[in-house]
C-alpha positions in Angstrom: 7.4 -9.4 -88.3 4.1 -7.4 -87.7 4.1 -4.4 -90.2 2.2 -2.3 -87.7 4.4 -3.1 -84.7 7.8 -3.7 -86.2 9.2 -6.3 -83.8 6.7 -9.1 -83.1 7.7 -9.0 -79.4 6.8 -5.3 -79.0 3.1 -6.0 -78.4 3.9 -8.7 -75.8 6.3 -6.3 -74.1 3.7 -3.6 -74.0 1.1 -5.9 -72.6 3.4 -7.2 -70.0 4.3 -3.7 -68.9 0.7 -2.8 -68.8 0.0 -5.9 -66.7 2.8 -5.0 -64.3 1.6 -1.5 -63.9 -1.9 -2.6 -63.3 -0.8 -5.2 -60.9 1.3 -2.6 -59.0 -1.5 -0.2 -58.8 -4.1 -2.8 -57.8 -1.7 -4.3 -55.2 -0.9 -0.9 -53.6 -4.7 -0.2 -53.2 -5.4 -3.7 -51.8 -2.3 -3.6 -49.6 -3.4 -0.3 -48.1 -6.8 -1.7 -47.4 -5.3 -4.9 -45.9 -2.9 -2.8 -43.8 -5.7 -0.5 -42.5 -7.9 -3.6 -41.7 -4.9 -5.2 -40.0 -4.3 -2.1 -37.9 -7.9 -2.0 -36.8 -7.7 -5.7 -35.9 -4.5 -5.2 -33.9 -6.1 -2.3 -32.0 -9.2 -4.3 -31.3 -7.3 -7.3 -30.0 -5.1 -5.0 -27.8 -8.3 -3.4 -26.4 -9.6 -6.9 -25.7 -6.4 -7.8 -23.9 -6.6 -4.7 -21.8 -10.4 -5.0 -21.1 -10.1 -8.6 -19.9 -7.1 -7.9 -17.7 -8.2 -8.1 -14.1 -4.9 -6.6 -12.8 -6.4 -3.2 -12.0 -9.1 -4.8 -9.9 -6.7 -7.0 -8.1 -4.3 -4.0 -7.5 -7.2 -1.8 -6.3 -8.3 -4.5 -3.8 -4.7 -4.9 -2.5 -4.3 -1.2 -2.2 -7.5 -0.9 -0.2 -6.3 -3.7 2.1 -2.9 -1.9 2.5 -4.5 1.4 3.3 -6.7 -0.3 5.9 -3.7 -1.9 7.5 -1.8 1.5 7.4 -4.7 3.2 9.1 -5.0 0.6 11.8 -1.3 0.7 12.3 -1.4 4.4 12.9 -4.2 3.9 15.4 -2.3 1.2 17.3 0.8 3.3 17.2 -1.0 6.1 19.0 -2.6 3.6 21.4 0.8 2.0 22.2 2.3 5.5 22.8 -0.4 6.3 25.2 0.1 2.9 27.0 3.8 3.5 27.4 3.1 7.0 28.7 0.6 5.7 31.2 3.1 2.9 32.2 5.8 5.5 33.1 3.3 7.7 35.0 1.9 4.7 36.9 5.4 3.7 38.0 5.8 7.2 39.4 2.4 7.0 41.1 3.3 3.7 42.7 6.2 5.5 44.4 4.2 8.5 45.4 1.2 6.5 46.8 3.6 4.3 48.8 5.3 7.4 50.2 1.9 8.9 51.1 0.9 5.7 53.0 4.3 5.6 54.7 3.9 9.2 55.9 1.2 7.9 58.3 3.8 5.9 60.2 7.0 7.9 59.5 7.3 9.0 63.2 4.9 7.2 65.5 3.1 4.5 63.7 -0.4 4.8 62.1 -2.1 6.1 65.2 -1.2 9.8 64.8 -0.2 12.3 62.1 2.5 14.9 63.0 2.9 18.2 61.2 5.9 16.8 59.3 3.9 13.7 58.2 1.0 15.9 57.1 3.4 18.0 55.0 4.9 14.9 53.4 1.4 13.4 52.8 0.1 16.6 51.3 3.0 16.8 48.9 2.5 13.3 47.6 -1.3 13.8 47.4 -0.7 16.8 45.1 1.6 14.8 42.9 -1.0 12.0 42.7 -3.7 14.5 41.8 -1.5 15.8 39.0 -0.6 12.4 37.6 -4.2 11.1 37.9 -5.4 14.0 35.8 -2.7 13.3 33.2 -3.4 9.6 32.8 -4.7 8.9 29.2 -8.0 7.0 28.9 -7.2 5.5 25.5 -9.2 2.6 24.1 -8.6 0.6 20.8 -11.5 -1.5 19.5 -9.2 -4.4 18.5 -7.5 -4.6 21.9 -9.6 -5.5 24.9 -8.6 -3.7 28.1 -10.3 -3.4 31.4 -11.2 0.1 32.5 -8.3 0.2 34.9 -7.3 3.8 34.1 -10.9 4.9 34.4 -11.1 3.4 37.9 -8.0 5.5 39.0 -9.3 8.6 37.4 -12.6 8.1 39.2 -10.6 8.7 42.4 -9.6 12.2 41.3 -12.2 13.9 43.3 -11.4 11.8 46.3 -7.8 12.8 46.1 -8.8 16.5 45.8 -11.0 16.2 48.9 -8.2 14.7 51.0 -7.4 17.1 53.8 -5.0 15.4 56.3 -4.7 17.1 59.7 -2.3 16.8 62.6 -3.8 14.4 65.1 -5.3 11.0 65.6 -5.5 8.3 62.9 -8.5 6.2 64.0 -8.3 2.4 64.0 -9.6 0.6 61.0 -13.3 0.1 61.1 -13.8 2.8 63.8 -17.5 3.7 64.0 -17.0 7.3 65.2 -14.1 8.9 63.3 -12.2 11.6 65.0 -11.2 13.2 61.8 -10.8 12.3 58.1 -7.3 10.8 58.5 -8.4 7.2 58.7 -10.6 7.6 55.5 -7.6 9.2 53.7 -5.4 6.2 54.6 -8.1 3.7 53.5 -8.5 5.6 50.2 -4.8 5.7 49.6 -4.6 1.9 50.1 -7.5 1.5 47.6 -5.7 3.7 45.2 -2.5 1.8 45.6 -4.2 -1.5 44.7 -5.8 0.2 41.6 -2.4 1.6 40.5 -0.7 -1.9 40.9 -3.5 -3.5 38.8 -3.4 -0.7 36.2 0.3 -0.9 35.9 0.3 -4.7 35.2 -2.6 -4.4 32.7 -1.0 -1.5 31.0 2.4 -3.3 30.5 0.6 -6.3 29.1 -1.6 -4.2 26.8 1.4 -2.3 25.5 3.2 -5.6 24.8 0.1 -6.8 23.0 0.0 -3.6 20.9 3.7 -4.2 20.0 2.9 -7.7 18.8 -0.1 -6.5 16.8 2.1 -3.8 15.2 4.7 -6.3 14.2 2.0 -8.5 12.6 0.5 -5.5 10.8 3.9 -4.4 9.5 4.6 -7.9 8.2 1.2 -8.0 6.5 1.9 -4.6 5.0 5.2 -5.8 3.6 3.5 -8.8 2.0 0.8 -6.5 0.5 3.4 -4.1 -0.8 5.4 -7.0 -2.3 2.2 -8.4 -4.0 1.4 -4.9 -5.4 4.9 -4.7 -6.9 5.0 -8.2 -8.2 1.5 -8.2 -9.7 2.2 -4.8 -11.4 5.5 -6.0 -12.9 4.5 -9.5 -13.8 1.1 -8.6 -15.3 2.5 -5.6 -17.1 5.2 -7.8 -18.6 2.6 -10.5 -19.6 0.4 -7.9 -21.2 3.2 -6.4 -23.1 4.3 -9.8 -24.3 0.7 -10.6 -25.4 0.5 -7.3 -27.3 3.9 -7.9 -28.9 2.7 -11.3 -30.1 -0.4 -9.8 -31.6 1.6 -7.2 -33.5 4.2 -9.8 -34.5 1.5 -12.2 -35.8 -0.2 -9.6 -38.0 3.2 -8.2 -39.0 4.1 -11.6 -40.3 0.9 -11.7 -42.4 1.7 -8.3 -43.9 5.3 -9.4 -44.6 4.1 -12.6 -46.4 1.7 -10.5 -48.6 4.5 -8.0 -49.3 6.9 -10.8 -50.3 4.3 -12.4 -52.5 3.9 -9.0 -54.2 7.6 -8.6 -54.7 7.9 -12.1 -56.1 5.1 -11.4 -58.6 6.6 -8.1 -59.7 10.0 -9.7 -60.1 8.4 -12.4 -62.3 6.7 -9.7 -64.5 9.9 -7.7 -64.8 11.9 -10.7 -65.8 9.2 -11.6 -68.4 9.3 -8.1 -69.8 13.1 -8.2 -70.1 13.0 -11.5 -71.8 10.5 -10.2 -74.4 12.6 -7.1 -75.1 15.7 -9.2 -75.9 19.3 -8.2 -75.4 20.0 -4.5 -75.5 22.8 -3.4 -78.1 24.8 -0.3 -77.1 24.4 2.7 -79.3 27.2 3.0 -82.0 27.8 -0.7 -82.0 28.6 -2.2 -85.5 25.7 -4.6 -84.9 23.3 -1.7 -85.3 23.9 -1.8 -89.2 22.1 -5.1 -89.2 19.0 -3.9 -87.5 
């Protein structure tokens, strides 16, 4: 027994305790440094994952394409509406121009206009003037259309100038016209041909516009689906990558922590073994100590 220390194990116990305390203090400082460094590395790797992700660029490109399709769809929608409007008006004009031409022969053939024929002709002329003025000269850059509506509208002044009179309708090609009735009939026949052509072209153009609209709508649906899928898939992938980074460094910290706990447990067990068994106060064994 050491006279200075009493029990020979006391010095070892004290040294072990000091070692444990120093180890705990040193570890806590080192662990905090390691933890801070780990957090910085996690943030750096997460920033790298986000920076190298081209999802925003791809989404922006898809969004631009979608908006372009949406804008073109709106233009074609308006164009198609105008075509359908012209189609209905041209159908009415077909009836009116046919009635105006028929007025020349309603009573006595095409050689003479009666007062009743002039009245009927004038009524149809006025209707044609109104409808010609109302026709829509709509053009779309992606749909090629002959200027059939323009050709009809160019006859507006001719229609306005028509002034049928009771009397003779000269024969076709007459060199010395009696009045303007023959020219009116010729102009109405020309207008009828233009209306027929315009009607056919307008129907075809409207159908083409419908087909284009269907294709655009399909393309828009695909773009919207791609936008949704890329957003969801890439976001899930990014979240998974970030979770893996956190899990990886989290495992490193757990290994360090477990190593520390194991070391501390060893030191505590060593300290207890050096202290020996503890005898309860008041025990008879205390008289031998």
